[in-house]
C-alpha positions as a printed NumPy array, in Angstrom:
array([[ 11.598,  49.848, -31.614],
       [ 11.857,  51.004, -28.03 ],
       [  8.978,  50.125, -25.762],
       [  7.864,  52.953, -23.48 ],
       [  5.683,  51.533, -20.752],
       [  2.578,  53.487, -19.673],
       [  2.991,  55.64 , -16.577],
       [  0.429,  53.739, -14.469],
       [  2.11 ,  50.349, -14.95 ],
       [  5.496,  51.67 , -13.872],
       [  4.054,  53.425, -10.83 ],
       [  2.005,  50.386,  -9.787],
       [  4.964,  48.038, -10.164],
       [  7.288,  50.223,  -8.096],
       [  4.651,  50.699,  -5.401],
       [  4.188,  46.934,  -5.253],
       [  7.948,  46.536,  -4.755],
       [  7.815,  48.168,  -1.345],
       [  6.177,  51.533,  -1.506],
       [  6.555,  54.655,  -3.609],
       [  9.692,  55.928,  -1.893],
       [ 11.146,  56.772,  -5.305],
       [  9.01 ,  59.918,  -5.35 ],
       [ 11.078,  61.282,  -2.478],
       [ 14.156,  61.537,  -4.713],
       [ 15.279,  65.119,  -5.038],
       [ 17.925,  64.338,  -7.635],
       [ 20.982,  64.989,  -5.464],
       [ 22.99 ,  62.473,  -7.491],
       [ 24.666,  60.782,  -4.509],
       [ 23.741,  57.397,  -6.003],
       [ 25.72 ,  58.179,  -9.145],
       [ 28.84 ,  59.194,  -7.216],
       [ 29.182,  55.733,  -5.618],
       [ 27.825,  53.52 ,  -8.413],
       [ 30.573,  51.162,  -9.65 ],
       [ 29.297,  51.493, -13.212],
       [ 30.644,  55.024, -13.344],
       [ 34.136,  53.588, -12.984],
       [ 33.817,  51.839, -16.352],
       [ 31.198,  53.83 , -18.333],
       [ 28.578,  56.557, -17.975],
       [ 25.525,  55.415, -16.038],
       [ 22.952,  57.248, -13.944],
       [ 20.682,  55.644, -11.384],
       [ 19.411,  59.144, -10.642],
       [ 18.203,  59.416, -14.249],
       [ 16.426,  56.047, -14.057],
       [ 14.603,  57.07 , -10.896],
       [ 13.548,  60.36 , -12.457],
       [ 12.293,  58.671, -15.652],
       [ 10.322,  56.144, -13.605],
       [  8.752,  58.955, -11.621],
       [  7.279,  60.4  , -14.797],
       [  6.525,  57.107, -16.533],
       [  9.153,  57.608, -19.234],
       [ 11.168,  54.417, -18.74 ],
       [ 12.241,  52.644, -21.936],
       [ 11.827,  48.988, -21.06 ],
       [ 14.073,  47.87 , -23.922],
       [ 16.898,  50.024, -22.578],
       [ 19.919,  48.13 , -21.228],
       [ 20.179,  50.646, -18.401],
       [ 17.457,  49.047, -16.279],
       [ 19.468,  45.809, -16.398],
       [ 22.832,  47.255, -15.383],
       [ 22.289,  47.506, -11.624],
       [ 24.173,  44.769,  -9.766],
       [ 22.142,  45.514,  -6.598],
       [ 25.473,  46.017,  -4.821],
       [ 23.825,  48.196,  -2.176],
       [ 26.138,  51.206,  -2.401],
       [ 23.516,  53.755,  -3.485],
       [ 20.954,  52.925,  -0.742],
       [ 23.83 ,  53.228,   1.717],
       [ 24.364,  56.913,   0.849],
       [ 20.862,  57.97 ,  -0.228],
       [ 19.579,  60.737,   2.095],
       [ 15.94 ,  60.078,   1.174],
       [ 15.64 ,  56.275,   1.334],
       [ 14.563,  56.079,  -2.291],
       [ 14.96 ,  52.267,  -2.449],
       [ 16.741,  52.23 ,  -5.782],
       [ 17.171,  48.448,  -5.832],
       [ 13.495,  47.659,  -5.252],
       [ 12.445,  50.221,  -7.851],
       [ 14.912,  48.852, -10.399],
       [ 13.728,  45.274,  -9.887],
       [ 10.143,  46.479, -10.319],
       [ 11.043,  47.864, -13.75 ],
       [ 12.616,  44.528, -14.657],
       [  9.4  ,  42.772, -13.665],
       [  7.526,  44.85 , -16.204],
       [ 10.069,  43.956, -18.914],
       [  9.806,  40.273, -17.97 ],
       [  6.019,  40.375, -18.174],
       [  6.283,  41.946, -21.644],
       [  9.056,  39.462, -22.562],
       [ 11.254,  42.36 , -23.642],
       [ 15.002,  41.794, -23.222],
       [ 17.92 ,  43.625, -24.887],
       [ 20.596,  41.491, -26.547],
       [ 22.963,  41.374, -23.551],
       [ 20.132,  40.112, -21.342],
       [ 18.962,  37.334, -23.68 ],
       [ 20.75 ,  34.601, -21.647],
       [ 18.158,  35.155, -18.916],
       [ 15.608,  33.363, -21.092],
       [ 17.775,  30.245, -21.105],
       [ 18.432,  30.506, -17.366],
       [ 14.696,  30.735, -16.694],
       [ 13.996,  27.684, -18.824],
       [ 16.742,  25.725, -17.053],
       [ 15.375,  26.643, -13.643],
       [ 11.909,  25.454, -14.603],
       [ 13.169,  22.203, -16.075],
       [ 15.928,  21.15 , -13.671],
       [ 15.842,  23.543, -10.731],
       [ 19.264,  25.032, -11.532],
       [ 20.391,  27.817, -13.913],
       [ 22.849,  25.592, -15.771],
       [ 20.22 ,  23.139, -16.977],
       [ 22.228,  20.238, -15.548],
       [ 20.53 ,  16.989, -14.567],
       [ 18.786,  17.411, -11.215],
       [ 19.651,  13.821, -10.324],
       [ 23.363,  14.708, -10.502],
       [ 23.131,  17.618,  -8.066],
       [ 25.133,  15.791,  -5.386],
       [ 27.742,  14.37 ,  -7.785],
       [ 30.241,  16.882,  -6.364],
       [ 30.269,  14.89 ,  -3.109],
       [ 31.439,  11.594,  -4.6  ],
       [ 34.182,  10.019,  -2.502],
       [ 33.431,  12.18 ,   0.543],
       [ 31.674,  11.319,   3.776],
       [ 28.351,  13.031,   3.132],
       [ 24.965,  11.835,   4.363],
       [ 21.441,  12.661,   3.291],
       [ 19.911,  15.038,   5.828],
       [ 17.684,  13.518,   8.486],
       [ 15.678,  15.262,  11.167],
       [ 17.732,  15.695,  14.308],
       [ 21.026,  16.424,  12.56 ],
       [ 22.909,  19.523,  13.716],
       [ 22.695,  21.341,  10.411],
       [ 21.652,  21.08 ,   6.759],
       [ 24.319,  22.075,   4.243],
       [ 22.966,  23.662,   1.052],
       [ 25.906,  24.195,  -1.341],
       [ 23.764,  25.99 ,  -3.931],
       [ 23.805,  25.714,  -7.715],
       [ 27.307,  26.962,  -8.506],
       [ 28.986,  24.675,  -5.976],
       [ 26.924,  21.734,  -7.193],
       [ 27.637,  22.032, -10.923],
       [ 30.48 ,  24.421, -11.754],
       [ 33.846,  22.564, -11.906],
       [ 35.771,  25.352, -10.175],
       [ 33.142,  25.938,  -7.492],
       [ 32.822,  22.225,  -6.678],
       [ 36.25 ,  22.488,  -5.04 ],
       [ 34.702,  24.892,  -2.515],
       [ 31.914,  22.466,  -1.642],
       [ 34.401,  19.629,  -1.192],
       [ 36.656,  21.785,   1.008],
       [ 33.609,  22.713,   3.09 ],
       [ 32.687,  19.08 ,   3.667],
       [ 36.238,  18.229,   4.721],
       [ 36.164,  21.079,   7.255],
       [ 32.798,  19.998,   8.646],
       [ 33.941,  16.4  ,   8.996],
       [ 37.2  ,  17.466,  10.638],
       [ 35.209,  19.474,  13.201],
       [ 32.845,  16.587,  13.855],
       [ 29.758,  18.423,  12.618],
       [ 26.658,  16.251,  12.205],
       [ 25.318,  17.48 ,   8.881],
       [ 23.545,  16.294,   5.762],
       [ 22.523,  17.499,   2.301],
       [ 19.291,  17.387,   0.283],
       [ 20.901,  16.265,  -2.962],
       [ 18.373,  16.139,  -5.809],
       [ 15.692,  17.658,  -3.564],
       [ 17.587,  20.976,  -3.448],
       [ 16.533,  23.597,  -5.991],
       [ 18.006,  27.014,  -6.718],
       [ 17.072,  29.476,  -3.974],
       [ 15.839,  31.826,  -6.726],
       [ 17.729,  34.944,  -5.637],
       [ 19.237,  35.959,  -8.962],
       [ 16.136,  35.212, -11.052],
       [ 14.06 ,  37.323,  -8.671],
       [ 16.481,  40.218,  -9.159],
       [ 16.025,  39.931, -12.928],
       [ 12.292,  40.4  , -12.506],
       [ 10.809,  36.903, -12.734],
       [  8.826,  36.981,  -9.504],
       [  6.586,  34.045, -10.418],
       [  9.536,  31.721, -11.019],
       [ 11.18 ,  32.821,  -7.774],
       [  8.022,  31.944,  -5.852],
       [  7.811,  28.528,  -7.488],
       [ 11.409,  27.749,  -6.565],
       [ 10.961,  29.062,  -3.025],
       [  7.838,  26.989,  -2.413],
       [  9.554,  23.853,  -3.701],
       [ 12.53 ,  24.396,  -1.409],
       [ 10.352,  25.23 ,   1.58 ],
       [  8.339,  22.06 ,   1.035],
       [ 11.539,  19.979,   1.018],
       [ 12.938,  21.728,   4.101],
       [  9.77 ,  21.401,   6.148],
       [  9.282,  17.758,   5.147],
       [ 12.795,  16.934,   6.385],
       [ 12.335,  18.8  ,   9.671],
       [ 15.116,  21.298,   8.945],
       [ 15.771,  23.925,  11.594],
       [ 19.267,  25.232,  10.804],
       [ 20.734,  25.845,   7.345],
       [ 24.386,  26.311,   6.344],
       [ 25.13 ,  27.961,   2.992],
       [ 28.247,  28.865,   1.011],
       [ 26.734,  31.603,  -1.159],
       [ 25.928,  35.048,   0.269],
       [ 23.077,  35.184,  -2.23 ],
       [ 21.568,  32.012,  -0.789],
       [ 22.211,  33.393,   2.686],
       [ 20.351,  36.623,   1.927],
       [ 17.396,  34.838,   0.346],
       [ 16.85 ,  32.091,   2.92 ],
       [ 17.391,  34.536,   5.778],
       [ 15.581,  37.656,   4.566],
       [ 13.202,  36.668,   1.768],
       [ 11.864,  33.205,   2.604],
       [ 10.154,  34.58 ,   5.744],
       [  7.74 ,  36.217,   3.266],
       [  6.304,  32.691,   2.974],
       [  5.732,  32.494,   6.749],
       [  8.675,  30.17 ,   7.453],
       [ 11.709,  30.887,   9.599],
       [ 14.929,  28.909,   9.494],
       [ 18.165,  29.69 ,  11.288],
       [ 20.535,  30.537,   8.441],
       [ 24.33 ,  30.648,   8.774],
       [ 26.978,  31.501,   6.195],
       [ 30.008,  29.205,   6.087],
       [ 32.361,  32.04 ,   7.124],
       [ 30.3  ,  32.592,  10.271],
       [ 30.116,  28.886,  10.999],
       [ 33.856,  28.33 ,  10.59 ],
       [ 34.628,  31.302,  12.832],
       [ 32.342,  29.8  ,  15.461],
       [ 33.922,  26.343,  15.162],
       [ 37.37 ,  27.852,  15.727],
       [ 36.176,  29.916,  18.707],
       [ 34.561,  26.842,  20.279],
       [ 37.705,  24.772,  19.826],
       [ 35.954,  22.308,  17.519],
       [ 38.242,  23.221,  14.629],
       [ 41.975,  23.549,  15.256],
       [ 44.209,  25.136,  12.625],
       [ 47.758,  23.83 ,  12.742],
       [ 48.924,  23.998,   9.134],
       [ 51.252,  26.825,   8.158],
       [ 49.95 ,  29.116,   5.395],
       [ 52.839,  31.468,   4.728],
       [ 51.147,  33.8  ,   2.274],
       [ 49.857,  37.357,   2.246],
       [ 46.095,  37.429,   1.718],
       [ 43.684,  40.239,   0.953],
       [ 39.969,  39.663,   1.552],
       [ 37.158,  40.853,  -0.711],
       [ 33.794,  41.515,   0.976],
       [ 30.951,  40.125,  -1.182],
       [ 28.13 ,  42.686,  -1.433],
       [ 25.443,  40.28 ,  -0.221],
       [ 27.479,  39.138,   2.772],
       [ 28.823,  42.544,   3.733],
       [ 26.672,  45.539,   2.827],
       [ 23.393,  43.632,   2.65 ],
       [ 23.868,  41.53 ,   5.796],
       [ 26.629,  43.124,   7.85 ],
       [ 28.967,  40.117,   7.939],
       [ 32.45 ,  41.646,   7.881],
       [ 34.327,  40.368,  10.922],
       [ 33.849,  36.597,  10.915],
       [ 35.681,  35.88 ,   7.618],
       [ 38.623,  37.991,   8.744],
       [ 38.664,  36.451,  12.219],
       [ 38.861,  32.984,  10.688],
       [ 41.696,  33.969,   8.355],
       [ 43.664,  35.619,  11.165],
       [ 43.638,  32.346,  13.095],
       [ 45.662,  30.598,  10.379],
       [ 49.34 ,  30.217,  11.308],
       [ 51.66 ,  32.214,   9.049],
       [ 48.897,  34.016,   7.152],
       [ 49.284,  37.783,   6.807],
       [ 46.075,  39.686,   6.115],
       [ 46.193,  42.968,   4.232],
       [ 43.277,  45.207,   3.241],
       [ 42.423,  46.847,  -0.041],
       [ 41.527,  50.577,   0.185],
       [ 37.902,  49.8  ,  -0.715],
       [ 36.915,  47.211,   1.874],
       [ 34.232,  46.552,   4.469],
       [ 31.108,  48.598,   3.826],
       [ 32.92 ,  50.38 ,   1.006],
       [ 33.943,  47.183,  -0.773],
       [ 33.959,  47.336,  -4.565],
       [ 31.439,  45.065,  -6.333],
       [ 32.602,  42.08 ,  -8.439],
       [ 29.733,  42.683, -10.878],
       [ 27.851,  39.405, -10.395],
       [ 24.853,  40.497,  -8.321],
       [ 21.392,  41.478,  -9.527],
       [ 21.401,  38.578, -11.988],
       [ 24.381,  40.081, -13.84 ],
       [ 26.261,  36.806, -13.385],
       [ 24.052,  35.4  , -16.171],
       [ 24.254,  38.434, -18.484],
       [ 26.871,  39.503, -21.012],
       [ 29.307,  42.198, -19.898],
       [ 31.853,  43.328, -22.504],
       [ 35.552,  43.502, -21.737],
       [ 36.466,  46.913, -20.413],
       [ 33.261,  47.117, -18.37 ],
       [ 33.847,  44.252, -15.933],
       [ 34.046,  45.359, -12.301],
       [ 36.031,  42.257, -11.412],
       [ 38.917,  43.429, -13.603],
       [ 39.209,  46.604, -11.536],
       [ 38.841,  44.73 ,  -8.263],
       [ 41.506,  42.212,  -9.191],
       [ 43.811,  45.126,  -9.992],
       [ 43.173,  46.576,  -6.543],
       [ 44.078,  43.229,  -4.973],
       [ 47.295,  42.981,  -6.979],
       [ 48.299,  46.495,  -5.914],
       [ 48.288,  45.432,  -2.248],
       [ 51.107,  43.013,  -2.982],
       [ 48.991,  40.082,  -1.756],
       [ 49.682,  36.627,  -3.122],
       [ 46.075,  35.512,  -2.625],
       [ 42.727,  37.211,  -3.172],
       [ 40.277,  35.511,  -0.824],
       [ 36.528,  35.831,  -0.789],
       [ 33.452,  33.869,   0.272],
       [ 31.063,  33.992,  -2.688],
       [ 30.894,  31.739,  -5.782],
       [ 29.932,  34.66 ,  -8.031],
       [ 32.996,  36.601,  -6.896],
       [ 35.227,  33.547,  -7.376],
       [ 33.878,  33.019, -10.909],
       [ 34.339,  36.64 , -11.945],
       [ 37.806,  36.954, -10.421],
       [ 38.975,  33.748, -12.095],
       [ 37.78 ,  35.154, -15.428],
       [ 39.575,  38.442, -14.743],
       [ 42.838,  36.59 , -14.102],
       [ 42.703,  35.627, -17.768],
       [ 41.942,  39.189, -18.906],
       [ 44.708,  41.019, -17.066],
       [ 48.44 ,  40.73 , -17.712],
       [ 49.121,  40.777, -13.959],
       [ 46.474,  38.124, -13.276],
       [ 49.007,  35.343, -12.897],
       [ 50.624,  37.107,  -9.942],
       [ 47.722,  36.349,  -7.601],
       [ 45.697,  33.27 ,  -6.633],
       [ 41.909,  33.265,  -6.194],
       [ 40.677,  31.292,  -3.189],
       [ 37.474,  30.866,  -1.248],
       [ 38.159,  31.09 ,   2.48 ],
       [ 37.079,  27.458,   2.903],
       [ 39.871,  26.396,   0.55 ],
       [ 42.412,  28.28 ,   2.657],
       [ 41.019,  26.914,   5.92 ],
       [ 41.123,  23.404,   4.444],
       [ 44.85 ,  23.791,   3.791],
       [ 45.363,  24.913,   7.375],
       [ 43.884,  21.765,   8.927]])
């Protein structure tokens, strides 16, 4: 039976998310024209906004869970409706009612894992730094140049661990004085907040902030754009301010300063995918490309949808933890776009993107024609 939430609760939740800008929507439909969902199925953000306005939202509907928070609709909205904030507000209501459609059920397990072990995989917290075995990695101490927070995917996922290890090798090669938190690092909470569990996000944030402040951390280096966005833009809500740098920015700076010299030949054609939370949400477009262009022999080519118009991989908004049927996966389309450029390598700088693209390589017949690499893995080969 579908649950239709009372008008007042929907209105109050959306107002609490950052105002009642949704009421300014005049149903122009610009959001629907750019939404990546409409490349794989029928979906209407405009309809969701209208239903919320009149308190007619069906909380059991899968539609409120489809948004990947890619940022394309706010980019074109002429009325600043704040579709993302409004959508997350609706998810908060569903979370409070404990109402999840079948495809969203995995969120329950993710939430339980985060509460128990501080990571969405439910892996042993004590093994969070196992990825660093055999590498020169220290525990962070006050006075070090920078704290490296690899995040959950790079700590536990076998494929993503390679990115963390490549990052450490780059930092050591450049002589960077850095450390990690190890077991004291918890998930930043970005994806669970986007699925509507505000209380859990706050618990995770407070735990991380306590660990950071206790260690005297001033500057944070992250590999995930989602971590970058949260530490940089959302943790200040708790009255703390850290200098936050994404690895692509840091590497670009190391090269510019002469601290990192690239001498290895990388004779491949590469196309770069802009992660939504690095690009559209935070305006980091140039630094990853500048770093790649410094690699001897590398040829950089662009996909038609790049920069601020980059196509979403489908992993944002908590979708990385939800079920998406074959035929509706954005990453399949994006991988096809990369293949069409003739590039030998699809490079990106986000663990969610890497995960989705690796899966898509298995789903497409032309998947074997292209490699998936994080930019740190390419830079590592060039040193």
